[in-house]
C-alpha atoms as one frame of an Amber mdcrd trajectory, in Angstrom:
protein
  67.700  51.590  71.677  69.479  55.181  71.591  69.395  56.292  75.305  69.714
  59.849  74.333  65.845  59.677  72.959  62.624  59.854  74.526  60.122  57.459
  73.683  57.638  60.400  71.964  61.171  60.796  69.539  61.771  56.896  69.066
  58.106  55.968  68.399  57.184  58.824  66.223  56.514  57.808  62.671  59.997
  59.081  60.560  60.178  62.717  59.662  57.485  63.647  63.331  59.857  63.581
  65.452  59.473  67.128  67.702  56.914  68.150  66.075  54.901  68.506  68.587
  56.164  70.221  71.871  56.306  68.264  74.922  53.389  67.652  76.736  52.373
  67.812  80.578  49.042  66.497  81.606  48.075  69.750  83.491  48.909  72.562
  84.934  49.548  72.037  88.879  48.935  75.574  89.496  45.617  75.089  90.277
  42.634  76.013  92.884  42.170  74.564  96.057  39.825  71.652  94.998  36.136
  71.112  96.198  34.873  68.437  98.397  33.225  67.142  95.148  36.146  67.316
  93.239  38.127  65.067  95.886  35.217  62.752  96.151  35.326  62.054  92.422
  38.951  61.820  92.543  38.707  59.111  95.313  36.061  57.298  93.655  38.452
  56.663  90.289  40.930  56.152  92.603  39.306  53.401  94.144  38.264  51.909
  90.546  42.502  51.466  90.008  42.952  49.859  93.326  45.173  53.339  94.561
  42.391  54.117  97.935  40.046  52.045  99.837  36.967  53.316 102.250  39.529
  53.786 105.310  41.040  56.751 103.302  37.636  57.995 102.237  36.574  57.508
 105.761  39.607  59.879 106.779  38.928  62.066 104.360  35.324  62.367 105.408
  36.622  62.906 109.462  38.942  65.807 108.487  36.221  67.398 106.508  34.174
  67.190 109.830  36.452  68.401 112.029  36.802  71.475 109.838  32.688  72.095
 109.456  30.959  73.532 111.986  28.209  71.176 111.324  28.092  68.001 109.319
  26.376  67.379 106.584  24.468  64.179 106.162  26.988  63.032 103.203  29.943
  63.693 105.534  28.392  61.234 108.007  27.603  58.536 105.675  31.242  58.970
 104.124  32.846  58.706 107.956  30.892  55.389 108.161  31.418  54.145 105.123
  32.272  50.470 104.070  34.029  48.930 101.315  30.564  48.028  99.763  29.300
  51.586 100.030  31.660  53.910  99.661  31.668  54.683  95.650  28.036  55.212
  96.277  28.641  57.965  98.890  31.328  59.535  97.373  29.070  59.804  94.426
  26.389  62.070  96.989  28.912  64.469  97.480  27.270  67.975  96.302  29.180
  70.477  94.552  30.846  71.848  91.193  33.547  69.037  89.493  36.119  70.148
  87.140  37.405  67.080  85.171  40.765  69.450  85.075  41.258  68.701  88.912
  40.250  65.621  89.451  42.688  64.543  87.028  45.068  66.443  88.699  44.457
  65.078  92.023  44.140  61.687  90.561  47.687  61.638  89.290  48.546  63.383
  92.498  47.030  60.061  94.320  48.684  57.848  91.542  52.338  59.432  92.136
  51.925  59.390  95.918  51.157  55.678  95.888  54.297  54.590  93.890  56.187
  56.913  95.956  55.044  54.803  99.032  55.371  51.616  96.297  51.555  50.496
  96.740  51.381  50.919  92.454  53.683  49.579  89.910  54.451  50.148  86.431
  51.021  48.552  85.145  48.953  50.288  87.554  50.175  53.751  86.370  49.897
  52.384  82.826  46.237  51.795  83.557  45.767  55.369  84.521  47.499  56.878
  82.023  45.853  55.442  79.625  42.534  56.128  80.908  43.891  59.544  81.424
  44.963  59.613  77.485  41.780  57.924  76.393  39.361  59.960  77.974  40.875
  63.601  77.174  40.129  64.957  73.442  43.103  67.339  73.624  45.761  64.691
  74.552  48.771  64.786  72.162  51.194  62.518  71.724  53.642  63.007  74.557
  50.977  62.222  77.125  52.361  60.719  79.479  50.241  57.888  79.767  50.504
  56.879  75.745  54.361  56.603  76.319  53.805  54.724  79.313  51.859  52.216
  77.794  53.487  51.861  74.481  56.952  51.399  76.351  55.405  48.301  78.034
  53.823  46.802  74.906  56.946  47.626  73.103  58.884  45.560  75.706  56.137
  42.711  75.501  55.889  42.439  71.908  59.904  42.022  72.204  61.140  44.953
  70.526  62.524  47.328  73.937  64.890  46.040  76.612  63.299  46.420  80.529
  65.630  49.166  80.750  63.303  50.961  77.942  60.321  50.472  80.290  62.115
  51.676  83.313  63.689  54.960  81.589  59.564  55.092  80.013  58.508  54.738
  83.983  60.859  57.202  85.161  59.834  59.696  82.342  56.188  59.472  83.793
  56.662  59.095  87.250  58.652  62.568  86.897  55.534  64.284  84.904  53.119
  63.089  87.926  54.978  63.916  90.752  54.126  67.486  90.755  50.378  66.904
  91.287  51.443  65.661  94.799  51.095  69.204  95.901  47.833  69.494  94.602
  46.754  66.948  97.330  45.213  68.040 100.807  48.020  66.391 103.193  44.791
  63.950 104.075  45.135  62.365 101.575  48.764  61.760 100.551  50.637  58.523
 102.277  53.800  60.041 103.007
């Protein structure tokens, strides 16, 4: 493999390299997330093993402290268990922007990677799901690139350092999303 080429160039059909601009999943200059968006992102993070009921309770306690009156859903989340956390997260009222939810999930994933709690396989699963569920996803999406790097390595057509390069590129693309996270959701 040539070290001067990125995965998007290496995996594009002949004559296609460079046709698409470098794609960054979402803009990180987003407004403050709503409670419903945070709840949806936490549900997805739990599905991917990036969050647990302890994080959900910590977030619920922080919004109870900031509220003049605690709503019933806040109290339910504050006392949730591993068995009912996702159920209670779905009861959080409010508007949900899919873009903001994805920004939050990417931030949680990048933060978990920095803390050493998620590896390349975990990021690959999150990235592939983000790519597969985005109707506007283009070649160069970090999830697609990471998935292709890992699969190409498994098939014996790439070395582990190629996977490491793709992993570093993926982390560089999602690391800015940590700034979107409320401080209570950060591990560091």
